[in-house]
N, C-alpha and C positions, 0 to 999 in steps of 0.2 A: 584202913581206918574204920573204927566202929562208928556207924552213923548216929548211934545213940549217945556218944560221948558229948557231954554238955559243953557249950561255948558261952562266952559272956559278951554281950553287945549292949551298948547304951540305948535307952528308949528315947522318945522325942524330948523328954525333959532332961536327958543326960544321965538318967539313972540306969545302972547296969541291969540287963535282962538276961537271964540264963536260959539258953535253948539247946536242944540236941542238934547234932550235926545235920540230921535230916530236916528238922524244923528250920534250921538256918538256911539250908539250900532252897527250901520252898519260899522262905522269906526273901532271899536274894532274888529268886526268879520273879516273885511278885513285884518287887521294886523295879526290876528290869522291864517287866511288861508295862509298868506304869510310866516309866521315864523315856523309853525309846520313841523315836519319831516313826520308825518302821512298824508295820503291823506284824507282831509275832503271834503265831497261832499253833495250837495243838488240837488234833482231831482224832477221834476214835472212829476209824472208817467202818469197822464192822457194825458198831452200834449207831453209825450215822449221826454223830453229834460232835460239836466242838467243845472240847473240855476246857481250854484256856485261850484267851485272846487279849492282846494288849489294848490299853485304853486309847492308844493313838488311832484305833479304827474309827473313832468318832470324827477325827479331823480328816482322815483319808476317805472314808466311805459315807460319812454322815449318819452312821448308825452307832448306837451304844453297844458295849460288849454284851450286855444281857440280851440284845436283839438277836445276836448270833448264837448265844448259848441256848436259847429256846427254839431257834429256827435254823436247823442245819442247812436247809436249801437256800437261805437268804444270800449266802456268798455266791452261789451259782446264779441266782436271780439277777444280781447286779452286774453280771458279766455283760459287756456290750454284745448285742445280738450277732454281729458279724464276726466276733472273736470267740464265740462258744466252741467252734470246731477246733480252735487252737488248744483250748482247755481240755477238750475231750481227748485229743491226740496225746497230750502230756499225761493225762490221767491213765491212759493205757500203758505208758512207760512206767508210771509209778506202780501200777499193779504188777509189773515185772521186777520191782525192787530197784528201779533205776532212778536216781535223783534227777530232777529236771530244773531247767532255768529257761524262762521265756518271758515275753512281753505280751501284754493284752490291755484292753481298755475296759473300764468299768463305768457305770452310770451312777454318779453321786446322787444322794438323796435330794439335792437341790436341782437335779436335772442336768447338771453339767457332765461332760465326759472327761475322764481322767486317764492318763497313761500310767500303767503299773509295770514294775519289774518283779517277777515272781520267782522265788527259789523254794523248792519243796524236796524234802527227804522222806522216803517211805520206810516203814518197818514191817517186815513180813512175819507172819506166824510160823510155827513149826511145820505146818502143812503147806507153806508156800503162798498163803493168801495174804493180801494187803491187810494189815492189822491197824496201823495208825500212821499219822502224818504229822510232821512238824515243818513249819516254813516261815519265810520272811517275805512280806509284800511291801514294796517301797514305791511311793508316789514319785514318778519321774516326769510329771507333766511339765514342770518348769524347765528342767534340763532338756526335755524334748523340744520345747518351744525355742529355747536358746540355741540349740543345735540347728534347728530348722532355720531360724533367723540368720545364723552364721552362714549356713549353706546358701540361703537366698542372697545374702549380702555378697558372698564370694562369687556367686553366679552372675549377679548384677554387675559387679566390678569387672568380671571377665568379659561380659557382653560389651560393656563400655570400652574395655581395653581392646578387644578384638575388632570391634566395629568402629573404632575411632577413625576420623577422616585422615589423620596424619599417621605416618609410620612411627612406632614407638620402640625404643630400646631401654632396658634397665641394666645399668652397669654396676658391678661391684667396684667401689672406689679403691679398695685395697689391692685387688688383683687385676683390675682393668678388664675382666672377662664379662661377656654379655650373659646376664642371668635370666632375662626374659625378653620377649619380643611379641609383636603381633603380626598378623598375616600381611599387612601393608609393608612392613619392614622386609619381609621375604620377597615381596613383589618388587619393591624399590631396588633392592640390591641383587635380585635374581640369584638367590642362594637357597639351598635346601635347609630344612629345619635341623637335620643332623649335623650340618656344618657350622651353623651360625653360633652355637654355644661354645665352640672351641676356638673362637677368634676374638680379637679385641677390635674396637672401632677403628684402630689404625689400618686394619685391612681394607677399609672402605675410603681411605683418604689418599689423595695424590701427595707427592712429596712436598709440593709448595702450594700455598693458597694464592689467590689473585693479587693480594697486597705484597707478595714477595716473601712472606714469612714461611718458615717450615711448618708443616702441619703439626709436627710433634711439639715444637716450641709454642705454637699458638694454643694447642690443647693443654699444655702444662700451665700456661697463664690462665686459661679458663678454669682449671681445677683449683688454682690458688684463689681465684675470684669467688668460686662457689663455697669455699670454706667460710667466707665472711658474709657474702650476699645471699647465698642459697638459691639464687635464680639469675638467669642470664639469657638474652635473646641475641642471636647474631646470624649473619649469613656465612655459609660455608660451602666449599666445593667438595662433593663426595663422588665416589666412583662405584659402579656396580661391578660384578664379577667379570663382565666383559671388557672393563676398562673405560666404559662410557662415563664422561664427567657429567655431574648433575648439580645445578645451582640450587641450593636448599636454604631454608630458614630453620635454624635449630633453636629450640627452647629447652634450656637446661634447668632442672630443678633437683637439688640435693636433699636427701632425707636421711637423718641419723636415727637409728633405733637399736637399743642394746649394744651401744658402742660400735655398731656396724653402719657404715655410710654407703648409701646407694644413690646413683644418679639416674634420673629419668630424662631421656632425650626424646623430645617430640620433633619429628622431621617432616617438613613440608617442601615438596618440589615446587619451587617458585620460578622455574624456567619460563613457562608460558605466561605467568603473571608479569615477569620482567619484560618479556617480549611484547606483551600487550601494553605495558606501561610505556615502553620505548616507542611503540607504534602510536600510542595516544599522544605522547609528547611530539612525535613527528607530525601527526595530524594537526595538533594545536599550533605548531610552528608554521605549518602550511597555511592553515586558516588565518593565522596572524599576518603572514606575508600577503595573502590574498586581500585581507581587510585593509592592510596598509597601502596596497597598490591599486585598488579599484578607484575609479573616478567618483563614484557616488559616495556621499557622506553617510556615515552610520553613527547614530547616537542612541544612548539608553536614557530614558526619561522616567523618573519615579512617579508615584501616584500624585504628588503635589505639583508636578510639572518641572522639577529641577532636572537638569542634565547631569547625569552621573558618569557618562563616558562620551568621548569624542574621538572618532577615528581621525587619522592624519588628513584624509581627504575632506572630512567635515570641517577641520580647522582651516583648510585652504579655501573652502567655499565661503564660510562666514567670517574667517579671520579671528575667531574667538577660541581660546584655549579653555581648559577646565578651570584654571585659575581665574580667567576673566569672567567665567560664568558662576563663580561662587556666590550663592545667595540670590541668583537670578533665575527666573522661570521662563519658559518659552512664551508665556502670556505677556511677559514684560518686553519681549523682543518683537512680537508680531506687529504689523502695521495696524494702527488704531482702528481703521475701518474694517479690518479682517478679524478683529478680536472675537466678535460674537460667532462668526463662522468657525473659527478655530476651537472655541469652547464647545460648540455643538458637535464638531468633528470628533473631539476627544471623548465627549460623553457617549457618542455612538460606539467608539472603539472600546471604551470602558465596559459598556453593557454587553459587548459581544466578544468575549475573550477568544483569542486564537484566530480571529478572522481579520485579514488585512484590508485596510481601507485607504484609498488614495485621494489626494486633492492637491490644490495649489494655493499657496499663501505667500505674502510678502513679509520678509524678516529684516531686521536691522543688522547691517554689516558692522564690523568693529569700527570702520571709518565713519560711520554715521548715516550712510545712505541705505536705502531699502532695495532689496533685490528679490526677484521672484524665484521661488523654489517649488519643485514638484516632488512629492514624496508619498511613501506608503508607511502606514503605522499599524502595528499589530500589538494587541494587548497581551503581554506574557507575564502579567503580575502573578498569575496562578502558578507559574513554573518556578519551583524552588531554586533552580539553577540560574534564573534570570531576574525574576521579581521586578520587571520594568516594562515600559512600552519600548518596542524596537522601532526606530524610525530610520529609514534609508531614503535619501533624497538627493536631488541634483539641481544645479544652477540652470534655470531656463530663461535667464534674462535676455540672452540673444534671441531665443525663440520667440519670446514675447515681443521684442522689438520687431522681429521679422513678421510676426502675426499682425502687429500694428501697421507695418508698412503694407502688408498684403491687404489688410482691411481698407487702408486708404486707397490703395490701387483698385480694389474691388468697387469702392464707392465711386472712384473716378470712372472705372470701366462701366459701372451701372449707369452713370450719368451719360457717358458716351453712347451706350447702347440705347438709352431712351432717346437721345438726340438722333441717333442713326435710325431707330425705329420710326421716329416721327418723319424723318426724311424719306424712309422707304414707304411709309403710308401715303405721304404726299406724292411720291413717285408712282405708287400704285393707283392713286386717284387720277394722276395725269395719264397713266397708261390706260385706265378705264375710259377716260375721256377720249384718248387717242383711238382705242379699240372701237368705241362707239362711232367716232368720226369715220374710221376706216370702214366699219361695217355698214354705215348708213350713207354718209356724205360721199365717200369715195366709190362705193359700189354703185350708187345711182348714176353718176356720169358714165361709168364703165358699161352699165346696162344700156344706157342711151346710145353710147357710141356703137356698141355691138348691135343694138336693135336697128339703128339707122343704117349701119353698114349692110345688114341683111336685107333691109327694105330696098336700098339702092341696087343690090345684086338681084333682087327679085323683080322690082318694078322698072328699073332702068337698065336692065341687062342688055337690051338691044341697042341702047344708046351709048354703051361703053365698049371700047375696044378691049382686047384681051389683056393688055397691060393694066388698064384701069380696073378690070374685074379682079386681076391678081392682087392689086394693091388693096382693094376693098376686102378681099378674103383675108389678106394678112392682117388688116385692121381688126376684123371680126375675130380671127383666131387669137390674136394677141390680147384683145380685150377679154376673151373667154379664159385664156390662160392666166391673165392677171387676176380675174375674179376667183379662179380656183386657188391661186397662190394666196390671196387675201383670206379666203375661207380656211385654208390649211394653217396659215399663220395665226389666225384667231383661235382655232382649235388648240394649237400648240401652246399659246399663251394661257389658255384656260386650264391646262393640265396642272399647273402649279397651284391652282386654287381649289381644285376639286378634291373633296375629302375622300379618303379611301374607305371602302366598305368591304372589309375582308370577311370571307367565309370559305369553307371547304367547297370547292367546285370540281366538276368533272371536266378535265381538259378535253376528253374525247367528244363530249357534247358541244363544247365551244368550237372546236376545230371542224366538226361536222357542219355546223351552221355557217362558219366562215367559208368553207369549201363551196357550199351551195351558192353563197353570195358572189364569190369570185367567178364561179362558172357562169352565173347569170350576167355579170358585168363585163367579163372579158370577151374579147373578140376571138379568142382561141380556146374553145371549150374542149378541145380534143387532147390535151396533155394527159400523160399517164401519171397516176397517183399511187404512191406506196405509203400507206399510213399504218404505223405500228401502234399498239395500245399505249396510251399515255397515262402517267401517274396523276392522281388527284393532287390538288394544291390549294393552299389557303391564300386567297388573293381577292382582288376586286374584279369580279367577272366581266363587267363592261369594259374596264381598261385593258384586261388581258385579251378580250375579244379584238380590241383595236391593235394590240401587238401582233396577234396571229394574222389579222386581216392585212396589216402592212407587210409582214414577212412573206406570207403565202402569195399576196398580190404581187410583190416584187419578184418572187421566184417565177410566177407565171409570166410576168411582163418580160423579164430579162432572158427567159428561155423560149420566148415566142417565135424566134427565128430558127429554132432547132426543130426540124420536122419530127424528131424522136425525143421530144421533151419528156423528161422524167423528174418528178418532184417527190422527194422523200420527206416524211414527217414522222418524228419519233422522239424517244427520250432514252437516257441511260443513266445508271448510277455510277459515280466516280467519287471515291473517298467520302461516302456518305451523302453526297450531293446529287440532286436530280437535275440533269442537264437536258433541256429541251432543244430541239434543232429542226431547221428547215433547210433542205439541201436541193440544189437544182443543177442541171448540166447545161446552163445557158451561157451568157456572154462573159460572166466572171468579171474580175478587175485586177489591177496590179496592186499587190499587197503593200508596195511602198507608199501608196496613198490611203492606206487603211485608217490612218489617224483622222482623215477628213470625213469618214463614213457617217458619223453620228452628229455632224455639225449642220446647223440650219443653212439651207441654200447651197451646200457643197454637194456636187453630183459627180459620179464617176464617168458618166456618159453624157453626150450632147443631146439636147432636146430633139434634134433631127433624127437621132437614133432611137431614143426611148423617151417618151413623154414623161413628165413629172415635175414636181415643184421643189424637190430637195428637202422636204420637211418630214417625210414619212419615217426615216430611220432615226432622226432626232427625236421624234415623238416616241418611238420604241424605246430609245435610250432613257428618256425622261420617265416613262411609266415603270420600266424595270428598276431604275434607281429609287423611285418612290417606294417600291416594294423591298428595298434593301438588297437588291440583287445586282447582277452585272450582265453585260451583253458583249459579244465579240464575234468576229467573222474570220473565215479562212477562204481564200479564193485563188484562182489562177485564170489568166486571160483566156477566153474562149473555152474554158473547161469547167465553168460553173463556180458556184459559191455556196458556202454553208454558213448559216447564221445560228449561233448558240445563245441561249440565255439561261440564267439561274435565278430563281427567286430567293429572297432572303428568308430568315426564320420568322 
């Protein structure tokens, strides 16, 4: 076709305009450059200038066409810095005559970054050098952002899908095949990913469900339901690949898109939940049985004092059921004199949540009489599961009656004790008077009798025959023995009145002093002594000296007829107790009379054999008893005796 052949086209006013074919092509190109959204450009590479560029460059780059026509480097300047190497690599390909297609970013005149899709076609000169370029640049920022959002949405969905708590299957309703799954489904059914997509959910169902229906029949009914309702939740027994049955809760949701229906099944293993629930019910039944069978009453009381629960035992105690208590508070039931105390008690419990408080009050029984109850109240108003005061209580009416009886008996006993104490005080006063009489009035004639008997023996000895002298000697000796007996008896009676003065003392020191006194007073100072170290003791030193004096003195006296007399003094520990002892190899005694040893005036031997008053061992027993201890003896006739004593704590 001859490019100069004229063509006829209407102008803007509809009038025909005659142009040559070449002029028409240029005209058409100009209109294309002005109307396209993409940036079309033509460049003379050798002369480094852009010869034509479409008007859309203003929207895409922010620069007008004339900006590029006068500044060839502007296009390179707006390339995003990190993408310049991409442009350079593709320019190298263009120099080889290879058309290129690539993506890069540009910096818009307003400072924003835009994504571009670039297509360039090169034209080489006869010598093989890059001569010119033509290309299309398209803004794909919106498309890029849309794709990115889509990818992010798909990723987020997948993350939710894969990391869901439950196992999930997606089923094609038309084929029944599994289309998608998450990892929890693989773990639940113990199946490999390569196997799960070639089976239907029937693979994981037993033949029958617990209600007796076939799994296939029940599944068909569920599908029918989903056509209309779109969602369903039910319990279902499933099996893993090993045949183990699993109690599950299934949540079905059907979704239809483009005439294709898919069913999403969310699966939760509720075996443990069911077991826990069954155990909870069992525990609740147990606690209910315990509550029903305990003897203590249990009540729940709200913040205003109304009783909202009564255990069976509470009904037995008060005779009042919940129906009887409707509109009644515990403050209406309490004994009038106890009302202020009950109010203060509940105020304390109210201000101290969770802390139990106990007390006793009188409440009105259904039959009208009042009875004592003892109980504990805890404020559990703060507990969402309770929201009440918990009161557990018991009937203590019998105990109160017993306490009243005991109180009356105590009053009677106290009265009798006072009377008895008065009698004892009077007896003590009489005993004091008697002791004074004995020590003064009785001792005086004894001394006179003894003195006159001695005078007769000394001054009238020549005038008396032997029989008369013997009688006078008997009178003198008897008077002296009677005086000693009175003296010992008075000392014994004073022991009960003397206050103890306890302190830690050295038994070794006491025994050493006692041995010196015994040697001085005895007529047989040649006995052999074996004294072991003695433990210290907390005691009254003067009284313990009397104990040692009596025991060691008796040992010396009753072994006096043995020419090889040996007396052992020592102590030993037995079961945490310190046992002191005095042992001799003297006359001993028959153990069948041992119960008389520590009785006043009871003697194992006649005064003709061994002198004494029979008060010494009774004194020992009283002193040891006042120290909270005990004393005992072991003996054998003519083989000696051992006396033991232990002091109390």
